N, C-alpha and C positions, 0 to 999 in steps of 0.2 A: 540542465535539470538534475537535481540530486534525488536519488531513489534509495529508500531503505527497504530491503527484503528481510522479512522476519519469518523464517522457515527453519524448522528443526531438521529437515532432510537436506543434508549438505549437497547431495548430488542434484536435487531439484533446484536448490538455491543457485548452484553453479550454472545450471542450464539457463535459468531465467536471467541470471546476471549477464551471461554472454550475449543473450539477445538484446538486453537493455543497453549494454555497452555498445553493441553494434549499431544501435539507434542513436548513439551520442550521449547517453545518460552517464552520470557519475554514480556508481552503485556502491552502497555499503550493505553488509549482511550481518544480521544478528540471528541467533538461534532460539532466543527465549525473551521473556518479558524484561528481565534485568538488563540484558544486552541492548535491547531496543530502547529502553528508557535512558540508558547511559548515552546512547548515540543521539537521542532527541535532546538531551541536555547540551551537547557540544556541537551539533551540526544543524544547519538550516536544511530541512528536508521538504521537498515539494510533494512527493508521493510515497506512501508506504504500501508495499505489497505484503499483506499480512495473512498468515495462515490462521484461520479462525479456531483451529483445534491445536493450539500449541501444547507440546508435551510438558513444558516448564513455564508456568505462569498463565496469565490470562490475556487473550487477544483483545478483549473488550477493555481491559485496563490499559493496554498499550494505546488503543484508539482514543480512549478518554484522556490519557496523559498528553497525547499529541494534540488533541483538540484544545487543551488548556495551554500547553507550552508553545505550540505553533499553530495558531488558529487557521492559517491558510493552507496547511498541509492536508492533502486528500488521502483517503484510504481505499485501496482496492482489496477487498476481502477475497480469499480463496479457501476452498474447503472441499473435502471428500464427503462430508457428513450432510444429512438433510436438514440440519438445524438452520433456522432462519430462511428456509427455502420459500417461505410465504412472503418474503420481502420485508419482513419486520425489522431487519437489520438497519434499514434506512430510518426507522423511527427511533431506534436505540442509539444510533451513532450519527450525529449531525455531519461528521466529516466523511462518512461512507459515500463513495461515488460509484462503486461497482461491486458485484457479488458474482464470482465466477467459480466453476468447478476447477479443482486442482489440475485436472487433465486437459484444461484449455491449452491449445497449441501455444508454445512459447512466443511465436511471432505475433499471435493475436493478443496475448497478454501484453507484450511490449507495445503494440499499437494502442491498447487501452491506456496504458500508463502514459504514453506520449500524449494522447488526447487530453487526459485529465491533468497532466503536469504542465500543459501549455499555459502561458500567462493569460489570466482572465481580464477581460475588459472591466474597468471600474466605472466607465462613463456610460451614460444612457444615450449618448449620441450614436446614431446608426453608423456602421462601418461604411467607408467609401470604397 
């Protein structure tokens, strides 16, 4: 599974990255909208861990670009701000799959990413 972390705080991105790599993920890191869109142009990404309050650029623009460029890519939004705390992020971003506080334990974040990055069944046949 390939994960893109979009987080301006390098220390936090490094912590998240270590946990994700420990779970077997291939991790890329971008600090802003420009870096994230560049990576989405050149890499097949399964899950984006996206800071909703990017210092440079727009997280919603990154999610929108991912939805257009890689429709199967899922987005786990993280934030310290109360914006979208009503759950409306799921109405605004079709590829949003989770909305977590930035302070979520890195192991819990890695578990969420692993869950949402797992291959999805395309068949309506029940699992055996």
